[in-house]
TORMARDO-485271 format. One record per residue (C-alpha): x, y, z negated. Coordinates in pm, whole numbers, plus 50000, padded with zeros to 5 digits. Example, Ala and Ser with C-alpha at 12.3 -4.5 7.8 and 13.67 -1.06 7.14 Angstrom:
% residues 2
512304955049220513674989449286
END
This chain:
% residues 63
733787852604771737517846604757739477857004447741737887204489742737894204127745847876204001746677865603647748797895703549746187918903699743487901203495745397906003171745927943103241742237947403324741067930203004743467949902782742527982902949738817975302935738907965802569740907997202491738348019302668735448002702489737218005902153737868042902216734228047902310733018029102003735088051401775733848082901949737288093002077736448094302449732678096002444730128073102600731858071602940734458048602781731958020202801732838018703171735567995603038733097967303090733757969503465737437958903456736547931603207733897917903443736187919503747738847900903549736317874703443735157867103797738577872203957737257894704232737487932404272735297949004538737567979704544740407958304682738417947604992738687979105209742447980205155743087943005196744787941004856745207908204672747287902904358746887865004374749897843704447749957831004804750157794004885753187784105093
END
């Protein structure tokens, strides 16, 4: 499994995931907000399965 999530992408995923979980915990968006765990997990492992079919990678390329 090769990483396809770069550092800026990871930061955005963590911030968005934490925001969704916080909104769910306060009752603002309901229980579906706990789906924020998914972007946090993909940021933690550095791999996003949704990027595979499109060939997307936000990692810096080696020259």
